[in-house]
DOLUMZA-571993 format. One record per residue (C-alpha): residue number from 1; residue in one letter; x, y, z. Coordinates in pm, 1 decimal. Layout:
# residues N
<node num="NUM" residu="A" px="X" py="Y" pz="Z"/>
...
***
This chain:
# residues 329
<node num="1" residu="M" px="231.3" py="2909.2" pz="8105.9"/>
<node num="2" residu="A" px="601.5" py="2895.2" pz="8152.8"/>
<node num="3" residu="G" px="876.8" py="2723.3" pz="8338.1"/>
<node num="4" residu="K" px="1183.4" py="2860.8" pz="8501.8"/>
<node num="5" residu="T" px="1545.5" py="2787.4" pz="8432.4"/>
<node num="6" residu="T" px="1838.1" py="2991.3" pz="8556.6"/>
<node num="7" residu="G" px="1673.1" py="3326.7" pz="8510.5"/>
<node num="8" residu="G" px="1396.4" py="3527.2" pz="8349.5"/>
<node num="9" residu="I" px="1370.7" py="3744.1" pz="8044.4"/>
<node num="10" residu="Q" px="1646.3" py="4000.8" pz="8012.1"/>
<node num="11" residu="N" px="1570.6" py="4312.9" pz="7811.4"/>
<node num="12" residu="V" px="1819.5" py="4547.7" pz="7656.3"/>
<node num="13" residu="E" px="1707.4" py="4903.0" pz="7749.3"/>
<node num="14" residu="M" px="1350.1" py="4907.7" pz="7622.7"/>
<node num="15" residu="P" px="1365.4" py="5232.4" pz="7414.0"/>
<node num="16" residu="D" px="1663.0" py="5091.4" pz="7223.5"/>
<node num="17" residu="V" px="1569.3" py="4725.3" pz="7185.0"/>
<node num="18" residu="R" px="1434.0" py="4753.2" pz="6830.5"/>
<node num="19" residu="K" px="1716.6" py="4985.4" pz="6728.6"/>
<node num="20" residu="T" px="1973.4" py="4746.1" pz="6871.9"/>
<node num="21" residu="A" px="1804.8" py="4447.8" pz="6709.0"/>
<node num="22" residu="A" px="1785.9" py="4623.7" pz="6372.2"/>
<node num="23" residu="Y" px="2166.3" py="4653.3" pz="6369.2"/>
<node num="24" residu="Y" px="2214.6" py="4276.4" pz="6394.6"/>
<node num="25" residu="Y" px="1887.6" py="4145.7" pz="6246.6"/>
<node num="26" residu="D" px="1669.2" py="4203.8" pz="5941.8"/>
<node num="27" residu="L" px="1336.3" py="4307.6" pz="6091.4"/>
<node num="28" residu="D" px="1157.4" py="4375.5" pz="5761.7"/>
<node num="29" residu="D" px="984.9" py="4035.0" pz="5772.6"/>
<node num="30" residu="L" px="803.9" py="4110.5" pz="6097.1"/>
<node num="31" residu="N" px="448.4" py="4147.1" pz="5970.6"/>
<node num="32" residu="A" px="264.2" py="4100.7" pz="6301.0"/>
<node num="33" residu="P" px="268.2" py="4291.3" pz="6631.7"/>
<node num="34" residu="V" px="542.9" py="4140.8" pz="6847.0"/>
<node num="35" residu="M" px="752.6" py="4235.7" pz="7145.4"/>
<node num="36" residu="L" px="1125.7" py="4193.0" pz="7089.8"/>
<node num="37" residu="Y" px="1352.8" py="4098.6" pz="7376.6"/>
<node num="38" residu="F" px="1701.6" py="3960.9" pz="7418.8"/>
<node num="39" residu="Q" px="1750.3" py="3640.7" pz="7617.1"/>
<node num="40" residu="P" px="2101.0" py="3554.5" pz="7744.2"/>
<node num="41" residu="L" px="2226.1" py="3238.8" pz="7576.3"/>
<node num="42" residu="N" px="2317.7" py="3087.1" pz="7911.5"/>
<node num="43" residu="H" px="1951.6" py="3101.5" pz="8017.4"/>
<node num="44" residu="F" px="1868.7" py="2828.6" pz="7766.7"/>
<node num="45" residu="Y" px="1863.8" py="2481.0" pz="7919.3"/>
<node num="46" residu="H" px="1920.7" py="2325.0" pz="7576.6"/>
<node num="47" residu="Q" px="2186.5" py="2474.1" pz="7353.0"/>
<node num="48" residu="N" px="2063.8" py="2338.5" pz="7017.4"/>
<node num="49" residu="L" px="1903.7" py="2666.2" pz="6916.1"/>
<node num="50" residu="Q" px="1837.2" py="2553.5" pz="6560.4"/>
<node num="51" residu="Q" px="1618.8" py="2264.4" pz="6677.8"/>
<node num="52" residu="L" px="1444.9" py="2480.6" pz="6939.1"/>
<node num="53" residu="A" px="1372.8" py="2741.4" pz="6670.9"/>
<node num="54" residu="R" px="1225.3" py="2475.3" pz="6442.6"/>
<node num="55" residu="V" px="991.4" py="2355.6" pz="6716.0"/>
<node num="56" residu="A" px="885.4" py="2712.8" pz="6797.0"/>
<node num="57" residu="D" px="825.8" py="2789.2" pz="6427.3"/>
<node num="58" residu="F" px="619.3" py="2473.2" pz="6386.0"/>
<node num="59" residu="L" px="403.0" py="2550.6" pz="6688.5"/>
<node num="60" residu="S" px="347.8" py="2907.7" pz="6575.7"/>
<node num="61" residu="E" px="281.5" py="2840.6" pz="6205.8"/>
<node num="62" residu="K" px="114.6" py="2496.8" pz="6203.7"/>
<node num="63" residu="A" px="-50.7" py="2475.3" pz="6546.6"/>
<node num="64" residu="D" px="-146.6" py="2840.7" pz="6601.0"/>
<node num="65" residu="F" px="19.9" py="2811.3" pz="6940.4"/>
<node num="66" residu="P" px="133.4" py="3114.7" pz="7146.2"/>
<node num="67" residu="V" px="510.9" py="3085.4" pz="7153.5"/>
<node num="68" residu="S" px="808.3" py="3320.1" pz="7137.3"/>
<node num="69" residu="R" px="1020.7" py="3259.4" pz="6829.3"/>
<node num="70" residu="I" px="1398.3" py="3261.9" pz="6798.8"/>
<node num="71" residu="M" px="1519.1" py="3505.0" pz="6535.3"/>
<node num="72" residu="V" px="1807.1" py="3456.8" pz="6293.4"/>
<node num="73" residu="N" px="2065.8" py="3736.6" pz="6278.3"/>
<node num="74" residu="R" px="2219.8" py="3884.3" pz="5965.9"/>
<node num="75" residu="D" px="2501.7" py="3627.2" pz="5981.6"/>
<node num="76" residu="G" px="2251.9" py="3341.1" pz="5964.2"/>
<node num="77" residu="G" px="2296.9" py="3234.4" pz="6326.6"/>
<node num="78" residu="Y" px="2094.0" py="3254.8" pz="6645.4"/>
<node num="79" residu="E" px="2365.3" py="3381.9" pz="6881.7"/>
<node num="80" residu="T" px="2467.8" py="3747.4" pz="6885.0"/>
<node num="81" residu="K" px="2758.1" py="3878.5" pz="7090.9"/>
<node num="82" residu="M" px="2709.1" py="4218.6" pz="7252.4"/>
<node num="83" residu="N" px="2901.1" py="4377.8" pz="7539.2"/>
<node num="84" residu="G" px="3097.5" py="4061.1" pz="7600.4"/>
<node num="85" residu="R" px="2789.8" py="3837.2" pz="7633.6"/>
<node num="86" residu="S" px="2600.4" py="3606.1" pz="7400.7"/>
<node num="87" residu="W" px="2236.1" py="3693.8" pz="7339.5"/>
<node num="88" residu="V" px="1942.9" py="3547.6" pz="7149.4"/>
<node num="89" residu="L" px="1675.1" py="3774.2" pz="7002.3"/>
<node num="90" residu="M" px="1320.6" py="3653.3" pz="7070.8"/>
<node num="91" residu="S" px="991.1" py="3777.9" pz="6932.0"/>
<node num="92" residu="R" px="684.3" py="3740.5" pz="7150.8"/>
<node num="93" residu="P" px="347.7" py="3767.1" pz="6970.9"/>
<node num="94" residu="E" px="51.5" py="3962.1" pz="7097.1"/>
<node num="95" residu="L" px="-212.0" py="3715.3" pz="7215.2"/>
<node num="96" residu="E" px="-545.4" py="3712.1" pz="7039.4"/>
<node num="97" residu="P" px="-863.2" py="3694.9" pz="7252.5"/>
<node num="98" residu="R" px="-926.5" py="3328.4" pz="7164.8"/>
<node num="99" residu="Q" px="-574.7" py="3240.8" pz="7281.3"/>
<node num="100" residu="Q" px="-620.6" py="3430.3" pz="7606.0"/>
<node num="101" residu="R" px="-928.5" py="3223.1" pz="7686.7"/>
<node num="102" residu="R" px="-739.4" py="2892.9" pz="7683.1"/>
<node num="103" residu="S" px="-651.8" py="2744.1" pz="8020.3"/>
<node num="104" residu="S" px="-300.7" py="2654.3" pz="8134.0"/>
<node num="105" residu="A" px="-396.0" py="2285.2" pz="8137.3"/>
<node num="106" residu="D" px="-529.5" py="2297.8" pz="7780.5"/>
<node num="107" residu="L" px="-215.5" py="2474.2" pz="7656.8"/>
<node num="108" residu="L" px="12.2" py="2229.0" pz="7834.6"/>
<node num="109" residu="G" px="-173.5" py="1935.2" pz="7680.2"/>
<node num="110" residu="E" px="-144.8" py="2100.0" pz="7338.7"/>
<node num="111" residu="L" px="231.4" py="2156.2" pz="7378.9"/>
<node num="112" residu="H" px="291.7" py="1795.9" pz="7483.6"/>
<node num="113" residu="A" px="67.5" py="1647.0" pz="7213.9"/>
<node num="114" residu="R" px="221.9" py="1856.9" pz="6936.7"/>
<node num="115" residu="T" px="583.2" py="1776.0" pz="7032.9"/>
<node num="116" residu="I" px="559.0" py="1408.9" pz="7136.6"/>
<node num="117" residu="G" px="842.7" py="1212.0" pz="6981.2"/>
<node num="118" residu="A" px="1106.4" py="1482.8" pz="7035.0"/>
<node num="119" residu="N" px="1452.2" py="1365.5" pz="6927.5"/>
<node num="120" residu="L" px="1662.6" py="1304.4" pz="7239.1"/>
<node num="121" residu="Q" px="1983.1" py="1287.5" pz="7033.9"/>
<node num="122" residu="A" px="1939.5" py="1652.8" pz="6937.6"/>
<node num="123" residu="F" px="1921.6" py="1748.9" pz="7306.7"/>
<node num="124" residu="P" px="2189.1" py="1547.6" pz="7492.0"/>
<node num="125" residu="E" px="2154.1" py="1763.5" pz="7805.8"/>
<node num="126" residu="S" px="1809.7" py="1615.8" pz="7871.6"/>
<node num="127" residu="P" px="1764.0" py="1503.2" pz="8234.8"/>
<node num="128" residu="A" px="1573.9" py="1197.2" pz="8108.7"/>
<node num="129" residu="A" px="1900.7" py="1005.6" pz="8060.8"/>
<node num="130" residu="S" px="2009.1" py="947.6" pz="8423.4"/>
<node num="131" residu="R" px="1716.3" py="1050.4" pz="8643.0"/>
<node num="132" residu="R" px="1705.0" py="760.7" pz="8886.8"/>
<node num="133" residu="E" px="2077.2" py="780.2" pz="8965.6"/>
<node num="134" residu="K" px="2052.7" py="1155.0" pz="9029.7"/>
<node num="135" residu="L" px="1752.2" py="1116.2" pz="9259.7"/>
<node num="136" residu="S" px="1928.4" py="850.0" pz="9467.2"/>
<node num="137" residu="G" px="2249.8" py="1052.5" pz="9483.0"/>
<node num="138" residu="R" px="2076.1" py="1362.7" pz="9618.6"/>
<node num="139" residu="L" px="1908.7" py="1158.4" pz="9890.7"/>
<node num="140" residu="D" px="2236.7" py="990.3" pz="9987.2"/>
<node num="141" residu="A" px="2403.5" py="1331.3" pz="10024.4"/>
<node num="142" residu="L" px="2129.3" py="1456.8" pz="10256.5"/>
<node num="143" residu="Q" px="2153.4" py="1136.9" pz="10461.1"/>
<node num="144" residu="G" px="2513.6" py="1231.9" pz="10534.2"/>
<node num="145" residu="Y" px="2409.5" py="1579.7" pz="10652.2"/>
<node num="146" residu="Y" px="2134.1" py="1425.0" pz="10864.5"/>
<node num="147" residu="D" px="2381.7" py="1195.3" pz="11040.9"/>
<node num="148" residu="R" px="2618.3" py="1486.8" pz="11097.1"/>
<node num="149" residu="C" px="2349.1" py="1717.2" pz="11235.6"/>
<node num="150" residu="R" px="2225.3" py="1452.9" pz="11478.2"/>
<node num="151" residu="S" px="2575.7" py="1422.9" pz="11621.0"/>
<node num="152" residu="E" px="2614.1" py="1796.7" pz="11680.9"/>
<node num="153" residu="E" px="2574.1" py="1926.9" pz="12034.3"/>
<node num="154" residu="D" px="2412.5" py="2253.4" pz="11930.7"/>
<node num="155" residu="P" px="2249.6" py="2230.7" pz="11585.3"/>
<node num="156" residu="S" px="2109.7" py="2547.2" pz="11433.4"/>
<node num="157" residu="S" px="1736.7" py="2618.9" pz="11418.2"/>
<node num="158" residu="F" px="1730.4" py="2509.8" pz="11053.4"/>
<node num="159" residu="E" px="1915.7" py="2190.0" pz="11137.5"/>
<node num="160" residu="R" px="1675.0" py="2103.8" pz="11418.0"/>
<node num="161" residu="T" px="1383.0" py="2133.2" pz="11173.8"/>
<node num="162" residu="F" px="1579.4" py="1930.7" pz="10919.6"/>
<node num="163" residu="I" px="1637.7" py="1653.6" pz="11177.0"/>
<node num="164" residu="E" px="1266.0" py="1649.3" pz="11255.3"/>
<node num="165" residu="L" px="1147.6" py="1633.4" pz="10891.6"/>
<node num="166" residu="F" px="1415.0" py="1423.0" pz="10724.0"/>
<node num="167" residu="P" px="1282.8" py="1075.2" pz="10821.3"/>
<node num="168" residu="Y" px="944.1" py="1146.0" pz="10662.9"/>
<node num="169" residu="F" px="1076.7" py="1304.7" pz="10344.9"/>
<node num="170" residu="S" px="1355.4" py="1049.0" pz="10302.6"/>
<node num="171" residu="C" px="1090.4" py="777.1" pz="10317.5"/>
<node num="172" residu="C" px="897.4" py="957.6" pz="10043.1"/>
<node num="173" residu="A" px="1213.5" py="986.9" pz="9833.3"/>
<node num="174" residu="E" px="1300.6" py="619.5" pz="9877.2"/>
<node num="175" residu="N" px="948.1" py="520.8" pz="9771.9"/>
<node num="176" residu="A" px="974.9" py="747.0" pz="9466.2"/>
<node num="177" residu="V" px="1308.7" py="597.3" pz="9360.3"/>
<node num="178" residu="Q" px="1162.5" py="248.5" pz="9398.6"/>
<node num="179" residu="M" px="865.8" py="348.6" pz="9184.2"/>
<node num="180" residu="Y" px="1106.7" py="454.2" pz="8909.4"/>
<node num="181" residu="A" px="1280.2" py="116.6" pz="8929.4"/>
<node num="182" residu="D" px="948.7" py="-71.1" pz="8914.8"/>
<node num="183" residu="D" px="825.3" py="150.6" pz="8634.4"/>
<node num="184" residu="A" px="1122.8" py="59.4" pz="8417.1"/>
<node num="185" residu="I" px="1039.3" py="-309.6" pz="8464.2"/>
<node num="186" residu="D" px="661.6" py="-279.7" pz="8427.8"/>
<node num="187" residu="Y" px="678.3" py="-52.6" pz="8123.0"/>
<node num="188" residu="P" px="991.4" py="-133.3" pz="7919.0"/>
<node num="189" residu="N" px="844.5" py="59.4" pz="7624.9"/>
<node num="190" residu="Q" px="809.7" py="402.8" pz="7777.1"/>
<node num="191" residu="E" px="609.4" py="678.3" pz="7613.1"/>
<node num="192" residu="Q" px="812.5" py="901.7" pz="7384.5"/>
<node num="193" residu="L" px="958.0" py="1228.1" pz="7510.8"/>
<node num="194" residu="C" px="817.3" py="1572.3" pz="7436.7"/>
<node num="195" residu="V" px="888.9" py="1938.8" pz="7495.8"/>
<node num="196" residu="G" px="830.4" py="2039.3" pz="7857.3"/>
<node num="197" residu="H" px="980.7" py="2280.9" pz="8108.4"/>
<node num="198" residu="Y" px="1275.9" py="2279.0" pz="8340.3"/>
<node num="199" residu="R" px="1034.3" py="2397.7" pz="8607.5"/>
<node num="200" residu="Y" px="672.3" py="2436.7" pz="8504.1"/>
<node num="201" residu="S" px="463.1" py="2707.0" pz="8667.1"/>
<node num="202" residu="I" px="99.6" py="2802.7" pz="8634.3"/>
<node num="203" residu="G" px="25.5" py="3166.7" pz="8567.3"/>
<node num="204" residu="E" px="-261.2" py="3304.0" pz="8369.1"/>
<node num="205" residu="Q" px="-48.9" py="3608.3" pz="8287.2"/>
<node num="206" residu="E" px="226.8" py="3394.7" pz="8129.4"/>
<node num="207" residu="M" px="47.8" py="3224.6" pz="7843.2"/>
<node num="208" residu="T" px="327.7" py="3252.6" pz="7584.8"/>
<node num="209" residu="E" px="584.3" py="2973.6" pz="7574.1"/>
<node num="210" residu="D" px="952.7" py="3068.8" pz="7589.3"/>
<node num="211" residu="P" px="1190.8" py="2811.8" pz="7429.2"/>
<node num="212" residu="S" px="1470.7" py="2908.6" pz="7668.2"/>
<node num="213" residu="Q" px="1272.9" py="2735.8" pz="7942.6"/>
<node num="214" residu="W" px="1209.8" py="2414.8" pz="7749.0"/>
<node num="215" residu="V" px="1358.4" py="2079.1" pz="7838.5"/>
<node num="216" residu="I" px="1311.2" py="1748.7" pz="7655.7"/>
<node num="217" residu="D" px="1160.5" py="1495.8" pz="7896.2"/>
<node num="218" residu="D" px="848.5" py="1286.1" pz="7940.6"/>
<node num="219" residu="R" px="530.1" py="1476.4" pz="8015.2"/>
<node num="220" residu="S" px="501.7" py="1353.9" pz="8374.1"/>
<node num="221" residu="R" px="766.5" py="1616.1" pz="8459.5"/>
<node num="222" residu="D" px="533.1" py="1911.9" pz="8400.3"/>
<node num="223" residu="L" px="225.8" py="1737.3" pz="8537.7"/>
<node num="224" residu="A" px="393.5" py="1650.6" pz="8867.2"/>
<node num="225" residu="E" px="519.1" py="2007.8" pz="8902.1"/>
<node num="226" residu="A" px="166.5" py="2138.4" pz="8850.0"/>
<node num="227" residu="M" px="40.5" py="1905.0" pz="9125.5"/>
<node num="228" residu="R" px="318.5" py="2026.3" pz="9358.0"/>
<node num="229" residu="L" px="217.9" py="2385.5" pz="9298.8"/>
<node num="230" residu="F" px="-145.5" py="2313.3" pz="9384.4"/>
<node num="231" residu="A" px="-37.4" py="2156.1" pz="9714.3"/>
<node num="232" residu="W" px="203.6" py="2441.4" pz="9791.7"/>
<node num="233" residu="R" px="-38.1" py="2724.3" pz="9716.3"/>
<node num="234" residu="S" px="-373.3" py="2587.8" pz="9831.1"/>
<node num="235" residu="A" px="-561.5" py="2622.1" pz="10158.1"/>
<node num="236" residu="G" px="-742.4" py="2290.7" pz="10171.4"/>
<node num="237" residu="D" px="-872.4" py="2231.5" pz="9818.8"/>
<node num="238" residu="A" px="-555.8" py="2119.1" pz="9643.2"/>
<node num="239" residu="D" px="-700.4" py="1782.9" pz="9540.0"/>
<node num="240" residu="V" px="-1007.9" py="1945.9" pz="9382.6"/>
<node num="241" residu="V" px="-799.6" py="2197.3" pz="9185.2"/>
<node num="242" residu="A" px="-554.9" py="1926.9" pz="9078.4"/>
<node num="243" residu="N" px="-837.0" py="1704.7" pz="8954.3"/>
<node num="244" residu="A" px="-988.2" py="1990.2" pz="8750.6"/>
<node num="245" residu="F" px="-647.3" py="2058.7" pz="8593.8"/>
<node num="246" residu="L" px="-609.0" py="1692.3" pz="8496.8"/>
<node num="247" residu="D" px="-961.7" py="1690.8" pz="8350.8"/>
<node num="248" residu="A" px="-874.1" py="1983.5" pz="8123.4"/>
<node num="249" residu="Y" px="-534.0" py="1839.8" pz="8031.2"/>
<node num="250" residu="E" px="-672.3" py="1495.2" pz="7947.1"/>
<node num="251" residu="A" px="-943.8" py="1646.6" pz="7729.8"/>
<node num="252" residu="R" px="-655.1" py="1728.8" pz="7495.0"/>
<node num="253" residu="F" px="-404.6" py="1451.3" pz="7571.8"/>
<node num="254" residu="P" px="-515.4" py="1152.0" pz="7786.1"/>
<node num="255" residu="L" px="-256.4" py="996.1" pz="8014.7"/>
<node num="256" residu="S" px="-105.4" py="653.8" pz="7955.0"/>
<node num="257" residu="E" px="-20.4" py="415.5" pz="8239.8"/>
<node num="258" residu="P" px="357.1" py="483.2" pz="8225.6"/>
<node num="259" residu="V" px="294.0" py="858.7" pz="8248.5"/>
<node num="260" residu="I" px="54.7" py="816.5" pz="8542.8"/>
<node num="261" residu="E" px="307.3" py="603.1" pz="8729.1"/>
<node num="262" residu="R" px="588.9" py="849.3" pz="8667.3"/>
<node num="263" residu="M" px="374.7" py="1148.4" pz="8760.4"/>
<node num="264" residu="V" px="297.5" py="995.3" pz="9099.7"/>
<node num="265" residu="G" px="662.7" py="898.1" pz="9149.1"/>
<node num="266" residu="R" px="779.2" py="1250.1" pz="9071.6"/>
<node num="267" residu="L" px="514.6" py="1402.0" pz="9295.5"/>
<node num="268" residu="L" px="612.9" py="1169.9" pz="9577.7"/>
<node num="269" residu="Y" px="976.6" py="1278.0" pz="9548.5"/>
<node num="270" residu="P" px="1009.5" py="1575.3" pz="9792.7"/>
<node num="271" residu="L" px="1179.2" py="1815.4" pz="9554.5"/>
<node num="272" residu="A" px="1109.6" py="2138.9" pz="9746.3"/>
<node num="273" residu="F" px="1243.8" py="1989.5" pz="10070.8"/>
<node num="274" residu="I" px="1556.9" py="1851.6" pz="9905.6"/>
<node num="275" residu="E" px="1635.9" py="2169.7" pz="9714.7"/>
<node num="276" residu="C" px="1590.7" py="2383.4" pz="10024.8"/>
<node num="277" residu="C" px="1827.6" py="2161.9" pz="10226.4"/>
<node num="278" residu="E" px="2083.0" py="2148.2" pz="9945.6"/>
<node num="279" residu="R" px="2092.3" py="2527.4" pz="9931.6"/>
<node num="280" residu="Y" px="2139.8" py="2551.5" pz="10307.9"/>
<node num="281" residu="F" px="2422.0" py="2298.2" pz="10328.5"/>
<node num="282" residu="A" px="2592.2" py="2438.3" pz="10018.4"/>
<node num="283" residu="N" px="2616.2" py="2766.3" pz="10214.3"/>
<node num="284" residu="Q" px="2624.5" py="2980.2" pz="9902.5"/>
<node num="285" residu="G" px="2521.7" py="3303.3" pz="10070.5"/>
<node num="286" residu="D" px="2147.7" py="3238.5" pz="10066.8"/>
<node num="287" residu="D" px="1932.7" py="3403.0" pz="10332.5"/>
<node num="288" residu="Q" px="1939.6" py="3143.6" pz="10610.8"/>
<node num="289" residu="R" px="1620.7" py="3276.4" pz="10768.2"/>
<node num="290" residu="M" px="1438.9" py="3254.4" pz="10436.6"/>
<node num="291" residu="L" px="1553.8" py="2894.6" pz="10392.5"/>
<node num="292" residu="E" px="1440.9" py="2808.1" pz="10742.9"/>
<node num="293" residu="L" px="1094.1" py="2950.2" pz="10674.4"/>
<node num="294" residu="Q" px="1079.1" py="2756.9" pz="10348.4"/>
<node num="295" residu="L" px="1178.9" py="2436.5" pz="10527.2"/>
<node num="296" residu="R" px="909.7" py="2486.4" pz="10788.8"/>
<node num="297" residu="R" px="657.0" py="2543.2" pz="10512.9"/>
<node num="298" residu="C" px="756.3" py="2208.0" pz="10361.5"/>
<node num="299" residu="G" px="652.3" py="2051.6" pz="10690.7"/>
<node num="300" residu="E" px="332.2" py="2253.0" pz="10711.4"/>
<node num="301" residu="K" px="230.8" py="2142.5" pz="10360.6"/>
<node num="302" residu="I" px="265.2" py="1769.3" pz="10423.0"/>
<node num="303" residu="K" px="-110.1" py="1719.5" pz="10456.9"/>
<node num="304" residu="E" px="-187.8" py="1913.1" pz="10138.3"/>
<node num="305" residu="R" px="82.7" py="1721.1" pz="9956.0"/>
<node num="306" residu="E" px="-63.5" py="1389.4" pz="10068.9"/>
<node num="307" residu="R" px="-411.2" py="1514.1" pz="9978.5"/>
<node num="308" residu="V" px="-300.6" py="1571.5" pz="9618.8"/>
<node num="309" residu="L" px="-112.1" py="1241.9" pz="9604.5"/>
<node num="310" residu="K" px="-408.2" py="1042.3" pz="9732.0"/>
<node num="311" residu="G" px="-644.5" py="1229.4" pz="9501.3"/>
<node num="312" residu="V" px="-433.6" py="1141.2" pz="9197.6"/>
<node num="313" residu="I" px="-402.2" py="778.9" pz="9312.4"/>
<node num="314" residu="D" px="-780.0" py="754.2" pz="9358.6"/>
<node num="315" residu="R" px="-838.4" py="909.1" pz="9016.5"/>
<node num="316" residu="Y" px="-625.5" py="645.2" pz="8845.6"/>
<node num="317" residu="E" px="-716.6" py="348.8" pz="9066.3"/>
<node num="318" residu="G" px="-635.4" py="23.3" pz="8891.3"/>
<node num="319" residu="R" px="-401.7" py="191.7" pz="8641.6"/>
<node num="320" residu="M" px="-94.4" py="230.8" pz="8862.5"/>
<node num="321" residu="H" px="89.9" py="103.1" pz="9169.1"/>
<node num="322" residu="A" px="160.4" py="320.0" pz="9473.2"/>
<node num="323" residu="P" px="313.1" py="278.3" pz="9821.3"/>
<node num="324" residu="E" px="67.1" py="107.7" pz="10054.5"/>
<node num="325" residu="W" px="68.6" py="389.7" pz="10310.7"/>
<node num="326" residu="L" px="-75.8" py="622.9" pz="10045.9"/>
<node num="327" residu="I" px="-349.0" py="379.0" pz="9945.5"/>
<node num="328" residu="R" px="-476.0" py="304.7" pz="10295.7"/>
<node num="329" residu="P" px="-783.4" py="514.3" pz="10396.6"/>
***
């Protein structure tokens, strides 16, 4: 179970990693089998390494939770400069059989439950502070591109698909933003924040948490991303898989009404569509053909996306509000 920030794990040359680490770190205290790897400092979403290390240590020592730990160097700090870059040494434990048997949903529920009440002041970069404004701003920017593309005499193939899909996805985004506004009124006392992921992903081969990918937010962030992945990957059974995931998650950490409402709002917000279009119009050298295929896939997955949305809404009937077009049979 892991998320994704600006990049993955970066190893110093594997034969030399322990030798390199031993120069900057005291490795004598390592009394369990671990894999050492260096993570670039700029791959951490949050820069308060001391607080991240404390959370990782707590989860490892008190909760028996599979998590990579942040190691302290010989100078007493977490950042080590090598070859002109700043690095952080991480130690990943070998998973025991009982840990390998735990599902992604169970582990996610455990992470959220163990870290609920995370101190936002220690992590000022958290996206929880200005979410609604950012969501509205991204939609407004795409509206400008939509108006421009419609006025062009010969739009590109990508732009023609964008023109076709934008009205539907902009409606979804507007509904999502409105749900956030209503949620703030309906639930003035929101659930506390916890440790989550910049971008949660579900992979049975990635069962060890990496603090570089953590972000402090409410738990609907990870849950909505899991639902998106089920819709994106599935071939007709996304709602069934999503419901099973929620069953396993709630066996560890049941959802409150504010979290349910926010999960649906996040899921309704068309993140994949918006990110794809932003990359295209930013023109940052991305493969235009790849972006066009991704955009078309966003359109092809509309039914699966709605299937998951309606399944979640049915599951929590009476505990949340949703746009009428999603409630109608």
